[in-house]
TORLUMSE-619436 format. One line per field, with one value per residue: residue number from 1; residue in three letters; x, y, z of N, C-alpha, C, O in turn. Coordinates in nm, 2 decimals, decimal comma. Layout:
k: [NUM;...]
r: [Ala;...]
n.east: [X;...]
n.north: [Y;...]
n.up: [Z;...]
ca.east: [X;...]
ca.north: [Y;...]
ca.up: [Z;...]
c.east: [X;...]
c.north: [Y;...]
c.up: [Z;...]
o.east: [X;...]
o.north: [Y;...]
o.up: [Z;...]
% end
This chain:
k: [1;2;3;4;5;6;7;8;9;10;11;12;13;14;15;16;17;18;19;20;21;22;23;24;25;26;27;28;29;30;31;32;33;34;35;36;37;38;39;40;41;42;43;44;45;46;47;48;49;50;51;52;53;54;55;56;57;58;59;60;61;62;63;64;65;66;67;68;69;70;71;72;73;74;75;76;77;78;79;80;81;82;83;84;85;86;87;88;89;90;91;92;93;94;95;96;97;98;99;100;101;102;103;104;105;106;107;108;109;110;111;112;113;114;115;116;117;118;119;120;121;122;123;124;125;126;127;128;129;130;131;132;133;134;135;136;137;138;139;140;141;142;143;144;145;146;147;148;149;150;151;152;153;154;155;156;157;158;159;160;161;162;163;164;165;166;167;168;169;170;171;172;173;174;175;176;177;178;179;180;181;182;183;184;185;186;187;188;189;190;191;192;193;194;195;196;197;198;199;200;201;202;203;204;205;206;207;208;209;210;211;212;213;214;215;216;217;218;219;220]
r: [Met;Arg;Ile;Val;Leu;Val;Gly;Pro;Pro;Gly;Ala;Gly;Lys;Gly;Thr;Gln;Ala;Thr;Arg;Leu;Ala;Glu;Lys;Leu;Arg;Ile;Pro;His;Ile;Ser;Thr;Gly;Asp;Leu;Phe;Arg;Ala;Asn;Ile;Ser;Arg;Gln;Thr;Glu;Leu;Gly;Lys;Leu;Ala;Lys;Ser;Tyr;Met;Asp;Ala;Gly;Asn;Leu;Val;Pro;Asp;Glu;Val;Thr;Ile;Ala;Met;Ala;Lys;Asp;Arg;Met;Glu;Gln;Pro;Asp;Ala;Glu;Gly;Gly;Phe;Leu;Leu;Asp;Gly;Phe;Pro;Arg;Asn;Val;Ser;Gln;Ala;Glu;Ala;Leu;Asp;Glu;Leu;Leu;Ala;Thr;Glu;Gly;Ile;Lys;Leu;Asp;Ala;Val;Leu;Asp;Leu;Glu;Ala;Pro;Glu;Glu;Glu;Val;Val;Lys;Arg;Ile;Ala;Gly;Arg;Arg;Ile;Cys;Arg;Asn;Asp;Ser;Ala;His;Val;Phe;His;Val;Thr;Tyr;Lys;Gln;Pro;Ala;Lys;Glu;Gly;Val;Cys;Asp;Val;Cys;Gly;Gly;Glu;Leu;Tyr;Gln;Arg;Asp;Asp;Asp;Ser;Glu;Glu;Thr;Val;Arg;Thr;Arg;Leu;Glu;Val;Tyr;His;Thr;Gln;Thr;Glu;Pro;Ile;Ile;Asp;Tyr;Tyr;Lys;Ala;Gln;Gly;Leu;Val;Val;Thr;Ile;Asn;Ala;Met;Gly;Pro;Val;Asp;Glu;Val;Thr;Gln;Arg;Ala;Leu;Glu;Ala;Leu;Lys;Arg;Glu;Asn;Ala;Asp;Lys]
n.east: [2,35;2,53;2,62;2,66;2,66;2,57;2,57;2,52;2,70;2,53;2,30;2,23;2,37;2,55;2,39;2,19;2,34;2,43;2,19;2,07;2,26;2,24;1,97;1,98;2,17;2,44;2,79;2,88;3,08;3,29;3,48;3,61;3,61;3,77;4,02;4,07;4,08;4,30;4,51;4,51;4,57;4,82;4,89;5,06;4,94;4,80;5,00;5,11;4,90;4,87;5,11;5,07;4,85;4,95;5,12;4,95;4,84;4,62;4,51;4,63;4,45;4,51;4,59;4,36;4,20;4,33;4,29;4,01;3,98;4,11;3,93;3,69;3,75;3,73;3,59;3,32;3,21;3,16;2,90;2,80;2,80;2,79;2,90;3,03;3,13;3,32;3,32;3,49;3,53;3,54;3,76;3,81;3,57;3,59;3,81;3,70;3,51;3,69;3,81;3,60;3,53;3,74;3,68;3,46;3,21;2,96;2,82;2,51;2,34;2,34;2,28;2,14;2,12;1,91;1,89;1,76;1,99;1,99;1,85;2,03;2,24;2,11;2,06;2,31;2,46;2,30;2,35;2,44;2,68;2,75;3,00;3,09;3,02;3,02;2,83;2,59;2,37;2,23;1,99;1,93;1,69;1,55;1,58;1,58;1,74;1,62;1,71;1,87;2,19;2,27;2,33;2,07;2,11;2,35;2,41;2,62;2,82;2,68;2,80;2,91;3,06;3,37;3,37;3,10;3,02;2,85;2,99;3,20;3,04;2,93;3,16;3,23;3,01;3,06;3,29;3,19;3,01;3,19;3,38;3,27;2,99;3,00;3,02;2,77;2,65;2,83;2,76;2,49;2,50;2,54;2,30;2,25;2,18;1,97;1,75;1,69;1,47;1,59;1,47;1,27;1,14;1,39;1,33;1,14;1,29;1,47;1,30;1,20;1,43;1,48;1,26;1,29;1,53;1,43;1,25;1,43;1,59;1,40;1,35;1,56]
n.north: [14,77;14,57;14,25;13,92;13,59;13,27;12,91;12,56;12,32;12,27;12,40;12,59;12,83;12,96;13,02;13,18;13,39;13,52;13,60;13,76;13,96;14,08;14,17;14,35;14,52;14,53;14,44;14,09;13,92;13,66;13,41;13,21;13,33;13,55;13,43;13,31;13,54;13,68;13,50;13,47;13,73;13,74;13,87;13,99;13,87;13,67;13,51;13,43;13,28;13,08;12,94;12,81;12,66;12,50;12,34;12,18;12,28;12,45;12,78;13,04;13,22;13,50;13,57;13,52;13,71;13,95;13,96;13,98;14,23;14,40;14,37;14,47;14,73;14,84;15,07;15,00;14,87;15,05;15,12;14,89;14,53;14,18;13,91;13,59;13,29;13,40;13,55;13,24;13,12;13,17;13,33;13,46;13,60;13,77;13,92;14,05;14,21;14,39;14,51;14,64;14,81;14,99;15,14;15,26;15,14;14,88;14,54;14,47;14,25;13,90;13,64;13,33;13,04;12,77;12,42;12,08;11,83;11,57;11,63;11,80;11,62;11,45;11,63;11,70;11,46;11,35;11,48;11,50;11,54;11,67;11,54;11,67;11,93;12,12;12,29;12,17;12,03;11,77;11,57;11,29;11,27;11,52;11,64;11,46;11,31;11,25;11,01;10,77;10,85;11,00;11,32;11,55;11,78;11,77;11,51;11,40;11,20;11,15;11,20;11,14;11,37;11,34;11,50;11,51;11,27;11,07;11,01;11,21;11,44;11,42;11,45;11,71;11,85;11,80;11,94;12,19;12,21;12,21;12,41;12,64;12,68;12,78;13,06;13,15;13,15;13,34;13,57;13,59;13,67;13,94;14,01;13,99;13,78;13,64;13,40;13,18;12,97;12,74;12,57;12,46;12,62;12,81;13,09;13,14;13,11;13,32;13,54;13,51;13,57;13,84;13,97;13,92;14,06;14,32;14,35;14,33;14,55;14,75;14,73;14,84]
n.up: [3,84;4,07;4,07;4,20;4,08;4,18;4,20;4,17;3,95;3,65;3,71;3,53;3,53;3,35;3,13;3,24;3,34;3,10;2,99;3,19;3,22;2,97;2,98;3,19;3,10;3,17;3,19;3,15;3,35;3,34;3,49;3,34;3,09;3,15;3,20;2,95;2,78;2,89;2,86;2,58;2,50;2,60;2,84;3,14;3,36;3,23;3,13;3,37;3,48;3,29;3,32;3,56;3,50;3,29;3,43;3,56;3,78;4,02;3,95;4,15;4,41;4,42;4,16;4,01;4,14;4,07;3,80;3,78;3,91;3,73;3,52;3,62;3,64;3,40;3,16;3,07;3,29;3,48;3,55;3,67;3,70;3,63;3,80;3,73;3,84;4,00;4,31;4,40;4,64;5,00;5,07;4,84;4,82;5,03;4,95;4,73;4,85;4,98;4,76;4,63;4,84;4,84;4,63;4,71;4,66;4,66;4,65;4,51;4,51;4,56;4,36;4,41;4,25;4,27;4,25;4,27;4,37;4,25;4,01;3,89;3,84;3,66;3,45;3,36;3,32;3,12;2,89;2,54;2,30;1,97;1,77;1,55;1,57;1,85;1,93;1,88;2,08;2,26;2,46;2,66;2,78;2,78;2,53;2,29;2,01;1,67;1,57;1,76;1,90;1,68;1,54;1,48;1,32;1,16;1,12;1,26;1,49;1,82;2,15;2,49;2,69;2,88;3,11;3,16;3,27;3,52;3,75;3,74;3,75;4,01;4,16;4,09;4,20;4,47;4,51;4,47;4,69;4,90;4,86;4,72;4,80;5,08;5,05;5,02;5,28;5,38;5,24;5,31;5,57;5,52;5,42;5,15;4,98;4,73;4,67;4,40;4,23;4,01;3,84;3,56;3,25;3,07;3,02;3,21;3,45;3,42;3,43;3,69;3,83;3,75;3,86;4,13;4,17;4,13;4,34;4,55;4,51;4,54;4,81;4,93]
ca.east: [2,36;2,65;2,56;2,73;2,57;2,62;2,48;2,59;2,71;2,40;2,18;2,20;2,43;2,61;2,28;2,12;2,43;2,43;2,06;2,05;2,35;2,18;1,85;2,02;2,26;2,57;2,88;2,89;3,23;3,31;3,62;3,66;3,64;3,89;4,14;4,10;4,12;4,43;4,60;4,51;4,64;4,95;4,91;5,14;4,85;4,77;5,12;5,13;4,79;4,90;5,22;5,01;4,76;5,03;5,18;4,85;4,80;4,52;4,56;4,62;4,34;4,56;4,59;4,22;4,15;4,39;4,22;3,88;4,00;4,14;3,81;3,59;3,79;3,71;3,48;3,18;3,17;3,14;2,76;2,76;2,85;2,75;3,02;3,00;3,25;3,40;3,42;3,47;3,55;3,52;3,87;3,79;3,46;3,65;3,90;3,61;3,46;3,79;3,83;3,48;3,53;3,84;3,61;3,34;3,09;2,93;2,74;2,36;2,27;2,40;2,17;2,17;2,04;1,90;1,83;1,79;2,11;1,97;1,81;2,15;2,31;2,04;2,07;2,45;2,49;2,22;2,39;2,51;2,73;2,79;3,15;3,12;3,00;2,99;2,71;2,47;2,36;2,10;1,98;1,87;1,55;1,48;1,60;1,62;1,76;1,53;1,78;1,96;2,33;2,30;2,29;1,97;2,15;2,45;2,43;2,74;2,80;2,66;2,88;2,90;3,20;3,42;3,33;2,96;2,99;2,78;3,10;3,26;2,94;2,92;3,28;3,22;2,92;3,13;3,38;3,10;2,96;3,30;3,46;3,19;2,87;3,01;3,01;2,63;2,64;2,90;2,68;2,36;2,52;2,53;2,17;2,26;2,14;1,84;1,75;1,61;1,44;1,64;1,40;1,17;1,19;1,49;1,27;1,08;1,40;1,52;1,19;1,20;1,55;1,46;1,15;1,35;1,62;1,35;1,20;1,54;1,63;1,30;1,35;1,68]
ca.north: [14,68;14,49;14,12;13,79;13,48;13,15;12,80;12,44;12,28;12,21;12,49;12,69;12,95;13,03;13,07;13,29;13,50;13,59;13,66;13,86;14,07;14,15;14,24;14,46;14,61;14,53;14,33;13,96;13,89;13,52;13,37;13,14;13,43;13,63;13,34;13,29;13,66;13,72;13,41;13,50;13,86;13,72;13,97;13,93;13,78;13,56;13,42;13,37;13,18;12,97;12,87;12,72;12,56;12,40;12,25;12,10;12,33;12,55;12,92;13,10;13,32;13,63;13,59;13,54;13,84;14,06;13,96;14,03;14,37;14,47;14,38;14,55;14,87;14,88;15,17;14,94;14,81;15,16;15,13;14,77;14,41;14,05;13,82;13,45;13,21;13,47;13,47;13,09;13,07;13,28;13,42;13,55;13,69;13,88;14,01;14,13;14,32;14,49;14,58;14,73;14,91;15,09;15,23;15,32;15,08;14,75;14,46;14,49;14,13;13,77;13,55;13,19;12,95;12,64;12,31;11,96;11,76;11,46;11,69;11,85;11,51;11,41;11,73;11,70;11,33;11,31;11,56;11,43;11,65;11,63;11,54;11,76;12,07;12,11;12,37;12,09;11,96;11,69;11,52;11,16;11,28;11,65;11,68;11,34;11,32;11,17;10,88;10,76;10,86;11,08;11,46;11,59;11,89;11,74;11,36;11,36;11,11;11,21;11,13;11,20;11,42;11,28;11,59;11,49;11,14;11,09;11,02;11,34;11,54;11,42;11,51;11,86;11,89;11,79;12,06;12,31;12,21;12,23;12,53;12,76;12,70;12,86;13,20;13,19;13,20;13,47;13,69;13,59;13,75;14,07;14,04;14,01;13,66;13,62;13,26;13,17;12,84;12,73;12,47;12,51;12,68;12,92;13,22;13,16;13,13;13,46;13,63;13,51;13,64;13,98;14,02;13,91;14,17;14,44;14,36;14,35;14,69;14,84;14,73;14,91]
ca.up: [3,95;4,08;4,11;4,19;4,05;4,22;4,18;4,14;3,81;3,60;3,75;3,42;3,56;3,24;3,04;3,31;3,35;2,97;2,97;3,29;3,19;2,86;3,02;3,28;3,03;3,24;3,14;3,21;3,37;3,37;3,52;3,23;2,98;3,19;3,18;2,80;2,73;2,93;2,80;2,44;2,48;2,66;2,94;3,24;3,44;3,15;3,13;3,50;3,50;3,20;3,38;3,66;3,43;3,21;3,53;3,62;3,92;4,02;3,95;4,28;4,42;4,39;4,02;3,97;4,19;4,00;3,67;3,81;3,95;3,61;3,43;3,68;3,63;3,26;3,15;3,06;3,42;3,58;3,60;3,72;3,64;3,68;3,82;3,71;3,86;4,09;4,39;4,41;4,78;5,09;5,07;4,72;4,85;5,12;4,87;4,64;4,94;5,00;4,63;4,61;4,94;4,81;4,53;4,77;4,61;4,72;4,58;4,53;4,54;4,53;4,32;4,43;4,17;4,34;4,18;4,34;4,33;4,15;3,89;3,83;3,79;3,54;3,34;3,30;3,27;3,01;2,77;2,44;2,21;1,84;1,74;1,44;1,62;2,00;1,96;1,87;2,21;2,28;2,59;2,65;2,83;2,75;2,39;2,22;1,86;1,60;1,57;1,88;1,87;1,56;1,54;1,39;1,24;1,06;1,11;1,33;1,61;1,95;2,25;2,62;2,73;3,01;3,22;3,19;3,33;3,65;3,85;3,74;3,79;4,15;4,21;4,07;4,30;4,60;4,51;4,48;4,83;5,00;4,83;4,68;4,88;5,20;5,02;5,04;5,42;5,40;5,19;5,38;5,68;5,47;5,37;5,00;4,90;4,68;4,62;4,28;4,18;3,88;3,77;3,47;3,13;3,08;3,02;3,34;3,55;3,40;3,48;3,84;3,88;3,73;3,95;4,26;4,18;4,13;4,47;4,64;4,49;4,59;4,95;4,98]
c.east: [2,49;2,61;2,67;2,63;2,64;2,52;2,57;2,60;2,57;2,28;2,15;2,26;2,48;2,50;2,22;2,21;2,43;2,30;2,04;2,14;2,30;2,06;1,88;2,12;2,39;2,66;2,88;3,04;3,24;3,45;3,68;3,70;3,76;4,02;4,17;4,14;4,26;4,54;4,62;4,59;4,78;4,98;5,00;5,06;4,82;4,88;5,14;5,02;4,82;5,02;5,17;4,93;4,84;5,10;5,08;4,80;4,69;4,58;4,53;4,51;4,39;4,56;4,45;4,16;4,20;4,32;4,08;3,88;4,02;4,01;3,70;3,62;3,77;3,58;3,34;3,13;3,14;3,00;2,71;2,82;2,78;2,86;2,97;3,12;3,35;3,31;3,38;3,48;3,54;3,64;3,86;3,68;3,51;3,74;3,81;3,55;3,56;3,81;3,72;3,49;3,63;3,78;3,49;3,21;3,07;2,84;2,59;2,29;2,36;2,29;2,22;2,07;2,03;1,83;1,86;1,91;2,09;1,92;1,94;2,23;2,25;2,06;2,21;2,48;2,42;2,26;2,46;2,55;2,77;2,94;3,18;3,11;2,94;2,87;2,58;2,46;2,23;2,10;1,89;1,72;1,48;1,49;1,66;1,64;1,66;1,58;1,88;2,11;2,37;2,24;2,18;2,01;2,24;2,48;2,56;2,71;2,78;2,74;2,87;3,05;3,24;3,37;3,18;2,92;2,93;2,89;3,16;3,17;2,93;3,04;3,28;3,12;2,98;3,22;3,30;3,06;3,07;3,37;3,37;3,07;2,89;3,00;2,87;2,60;2,71;2,82;2,54;2,38;2,52;2,40;2,16;2,20;2,00;1,83;1,65;1,59;1,48;1,58;1,29;1,23;1,29;1,43;1,20;1,18;1,45;1,42;1,19;1,32;1,54;1,36;1,21;1,45;1,54;1,30;1,31;1,59;1,53;1,30;1,47;1,66]
c.north: [14,60;14,35;14,01;13,68;13,35;13,04;12,68;12,41;12,23;12,30;12,59;12,82;13,03;13,09;13,19;13,41;13,58;13,66;13,78;13,99;14,15;14,23;14,36;14,56;14,63;14,42;14,20;13,93;13,75;13,49;13,30;13,23;13,51;13,55;13,34;13,42;13,70;13,63;13,44;13,63;13,85;13,84;13,90;13,83;13,66;13,46;13,35;13,26;13,06;12,88;12,77;12,61;12,46;12,30;12,16;12,15;12,43;12,69;12,98;13,21;13,46;13,67;13,61;13,67;13,96;14,07;14,02;14,18;14,45;14,48;14,47;14,70;14,92;14,98;15,11;14,88;14,92;15,16;15,00;14,65;14,29;13,95;13,67;13,37;13,28;13,55;13,32;13,04;13,19;13,38;13,51;13,65;13,81;13,98;14,10;14,24;14,43;14,57;14,68;14,84;15,02;15,19;15,29;15,27;14,94;14,67;14,49;14,37;14,01;13,67;13,41;13,10;12,82;12,54;12,18;11,88;11,65;11,51;11,74;11,74;11,46;11,50;11,71;11,57;11,28;11,38;11,47;11,54;11,59;11,64;11,64;11,91;12,07;12,20;12,29;12,00;11,89;11,64;11,39;11,17;11,41;11,69;11,56;11,36;11,23;11,02;10,87;10,77;10,94;11,22;11,49;11,70;11,85;11,59;11,31;11,27;11,19;11,13;11,21;11,24;11,36;11,37;11,57;11,36;11,16;11,10;11,15;11,45;11,54;11,47;11,66;11,92;11,90;11,91;12,18;12,32;12,26;12,37;12,66;12,79;12,79;13,01;13,24;13,23;13,33;13,59;13,70;13,68;13,90;14,11;14,05;13,90;13,66;13,49;13,25;13,02;12,83;12,63;12,53;12,57;12,80;13,06;13,25;13,19;13,28;13,56;13,63;13,59;13,80;14,04;14,02;14,03;14,31;14,46;14,39;14,50;14,79;14,84;14,80;15,06]
c.up: [3,95;4,15;4,11;4,17;4,09;4,20;4,14;3,99;3,77;3,63;3,64;3,45;3,44;3,15;3,11;3,32;3,22;2,96;3,06;3,26;3,07;2,90;3,11;3,22;3,11;3,18;3,22;3,23;3,42;3,39;3,40;3,11;3,02;3,16;3,03;2,74;2,76;2,87;2,65;2,41;2,53;2,75;3,05;3,33;3,36;3,14;3,26;3,52;3,41;3,26;3,49;3,60;3,35;3,30;3,59;3,75;3,91;4,02;4,09;4,29;4,38;4,24;3,96;4,01;4,11;3,86;3,68;3,83;3,82;3,52;3,49;3,67;3,49;3,25;3,14;3,19;3,52;3,64;3,66;3,65;3,70;3,68;3,82;3,73;3,96;4,18;4,39;4,55;4,87;5,09;4,95;4,74;4,94;5,04;4,78;4,73;4,96;4,87;4,61;4,71;4,91;4,70;4,58;4,71;4,68;4,63;4,61;4,56;4,50;4,49;4,33;4,36;4,24;4,25;4,26;4,28;4,23;4,02;3,81;3,77;3,66;3,43;3,27;3,24;3,15;2,88;2,67;2,34;2,08;1,82;1,64;1,48;1,76;2,03;1,94;1,99;2,22;2,42;2,58;2,70;2,77;2,60;2,31;2,07;1,80;1,59;1,68;1,83;1,75;1,57;1,44;1,29;1,13;1,04;1,18;1,44;1,74;2,05;2,38;2,66;2,86;3,13;3,25;3,25;3,47;3,76;3,86;3,79;3,95;4,22;4,20;4,17;4,44;4,62;4,53;4,63;4,93;4,98;4,81;4,76;5,00;5,17;5,04;5,18;5,44;5,35;5,26;5,51;5,65;5,42;5,22;4,92;4,86;4,61;4,51;4,25;4,04;3,79;3,68;3,34;3,16;3,10;3,16;3,46;3,54;3,46;3,63;3,89;3,87;3,83;4,09;4,28;4,20;4,28;4,57;4,63;4,55;4,75;5,02;4,98]
o.east: [2,55;2,57;2,75;2,53;2,75;2,40;2,68;2,53;2,51;2,17;2,05;2,21;2,46;2,51;2,19;2,16;2,42;2,30;1,99;2,09;2,30;2,04;1,82;2,15;2,44;2,61;2,87;3,11;3,21;3,54;3,80;3,80;3,84;4,12;4,29;4,23;4,34;4,65;4,73;4,66;4,86;5,10;5,02;5,11;4,81;4,86;5,18;5,05;4,80;5,01;5,22;4,94;4,81;5,13;5,11;4,74;4,66;4,68;4,42;4,48;4,32;4,55;4,43;4,09;4,13;4,30;4,04;3,80;3,96;3,99;3,64;3,53;3,80;3,49;3,24;3,01;3,11;2,98;2,60;2,88;2,72;2,92;2,88;3,21;3,45;3,22;3,27;3,44;3,54;3,61;3,90;3,68;3,47;3,73;3,85;3,55;3,53;3,83;3,75;3,45;3,60;3,83;3,42;3,10;3,16;2,78;2,56;2,19;2,45;2,21;2,32;1,96;2,14;1,74;1,97;1,93;2,16;1,95;1,95;2,28;2,31;2,07;2,22;2,53;2,46;2,20;2,55;2,47;2,82;3,00;3,30;3,18;2,83;2,81;2,47;2,54;2,12;2,19;1,80;1,64;1,37;1,40;1,77;1,55;1,61;1,51;1,97;2,15;2,49;2,13;2,20;1,96;2,22;2,55;2,59;2,60;2,85;2,74;2,82;3,14;3,15;3,34;3,13;2,80;2,96;2,87;3,19;3,21;2,93;3,04;3,32;3,15;2,95;3,23;3,35;3,06;3,04;3,41;3,40;3,04;2,79;2,97;2,84;2,54;2,66;2,82;2,48;2,29;2,50;2,37;2,07;2,18;1,91;1,90;1,53;1,69;1,43;1,62;1,24;1,35;1,28;1,47;1,21;1,16;1,47;1,47;1,17;1,30;1,57;1,38;1,18;1,46;1,59;1,30;1,30;1,62;1,57;1,26;1,47;1,76]
o.north: [14,58;14,35;14,01;13,67;13,32;13,06;12,69;12,47;12,15;12,26;12,66;12,92;13,15;13,21;13,29;13,52;13,71;13,78;13,88;14,10;14,28;14,35;14,47;14,66;14,75;14,32;14,20;13,91;13,72;13,54;13,33;13,22;13,55;13,61;13,36;13,42;13,75;13,68;13,44;13,63;13,95;13,89;13,78;13,73;13,55;13,34;13,24;13,15;12,95;12,76;12,66;12,50;12,34;12,19;12,08;12,08;12,49;12,72;12,98;13,28;13,54;13,78;13,70;13,74;14,05;14,18;14,10;14,26;14,55;14,59;14,54;14,79;15,04;14,96;15,17;14,85;14,89;15,19;14,99;14,67;14,30;13,92;13,64;13,37;13,22;13,62;13,29;12,92;13,31;13,50;13,63;13,76;13,92;14,10;14,22;14,35;14,55;14,69;14,80;14,96;15,14;15,30;15,37;15,33;14,89;14,73;14,53;14,37;14,02;13,63;13,36;13,09;12,75;12,57;12,16;11,88;11,64;11,45;11,73;11,75;11,43;11,46;11,71;11,56;11,19;11,36;11,39;11,62;11,48;11,74;11,69;11,99;12,03;12,19;12,33;11,90;11,96;11,65;11,38;11,08;11,40;11,76;11,56;11,43;11,13;10,93;10,96;10,69;10,95;11,24;11,46;11,70;11,89;11,55;11,20;11,26;11,29;11,01;11,32;11,16;11,32;11,31;11,61;11,33;11,26;11,18;11,21;11,54;11,65;11,53;11,73;12,03;11,99;11,97;12,27;12,43;12,33;12,43;12,76;12,90;12,86;13,08;13,36;13,33;13,41;13,69;13,81;13,75;13,99;14,22;14,12;13,91;13,68;13,46;13,29;12,94;12,89;12,60;12,63;12,57;12,87;13,13;13,36;13,27;13,34;13,66;13,74;13,66;13,87;14,15;14,11;14,09;14,39;14,57;14,47;14,56;14,89;14,94;14,82;15,14]
o.up: [3,85;4,27;4,02;4,24;4,05;4,18;4,09;3,91;3,84;3,59;3,65;3,39;3,43;3,10;3,04;3,31;3,22;2,92;3,02;3,27;3,07;2,86;3,10;3,28;3,13;3,13;3,34;3,13;3,54;3,32;3,37;3,05;2,93;3,11;2,99;2,66;2,68;2,84;2,60;2,31;2,52;2,75;3,05;3,37;3,42;3,15;3,26;3,57;3,46;3,24;3,50;3,63;3,35;3,26;3,68;3,83;3,80;4,08;4,14;4,19;4,32;4,21;3,89;3,94;4,08;3,81;3,60;3,79;3,80;3,46;3,41;3,69;3,46;3,33;3,20;3,19;3,64;3,75;3,70;3,54;3,80;3,58;3,89;3,65;3,99;4,12;4,39;4,57;4,82;5,10;4,96;4,70;4,92;5,07;4,76;4,68;4,96;4,88;4,58;4,68;4,94;4,69;4,51;4,72;4,75;4,53;4,72;4,64;4,41;4,58;4,28;4,40;4,25;4,18;4,31;4,16;4,13;3,91;3,69;3,66;3,56;3,31;3,15;3,13;3,08;2,78;2,71;2,29;2,07;1,85;1,64;1,43;1,78;2,14;1,99;2,00;2,19;2,50;2,51;2,67;2,73;2,55;2,27;2,01;1,86;1,60;1,68;1,74;1,72;1,61;1,32;1,18;1,01;0,95;1,17;1,49;1,76;2,05;2,39;2,65;2,94;3,23;3,36;3,27;3,54;3,85;3,97;3,86;4,01;4,33;4,30;4,23;4,52;4,72;4,61;4,69;5,02;5,08;4,86;4,80;5,04;5,27;5,06;5,20;5,52;5,42;5,26;5,54;5,74;5,37;5,17;4,80;4,95;4,52;4,52;4,24;3,95;3,68;3,71;3,33;3,25;3,19;3,21;3,54;3,64;3,52;3,69;3,99;3,96;3,88;4,17;4,39;4,27;4,33;4,66;4,73;4,60;4,81;5,14;5,02]
% end
């Protein structure tokens, strides 16, 4: 299957992308991973992207699109892929359609993870990270440490990242609404959007998505 996964910050997109790609046995293609891989390998696209990032500028769409194209052409993506973080806007969605059309293929579905905005803010703003190991993550509501401000695993100090402050989260949501959300209407016009309730246990959300994809595939 060829799938695009969209959803606001805090909807659990990264977690679901990893799980769904594993269940469906297709590569998880993340924009962030693409940037890191190209910069690490010092590819021409990586050097170009880094030059914009070092200058504090956004990486142009054409660079992101070229990286995605290169990744989708790798042998492991011949049978399908799950795109996470791309396309990020309507112009990228149009470019993706053109890329796929040249190969005589098309998307099977666009999974739209939905979560109430206030819940998203609560999820992200309540996160606390261990200074010793960022893999140790707690939450002021959902996963409280035994001792406030102290990591249960190693005893390190728990803190709130700048990116997780309520003000920053609301800014990120506004960017999502203005730049990325319009691609949902773009894909709805193609009959590709499958809306998934992103609330509840991780396993349940994954199962909802798999069942919805199965129904979508059966209807075609």
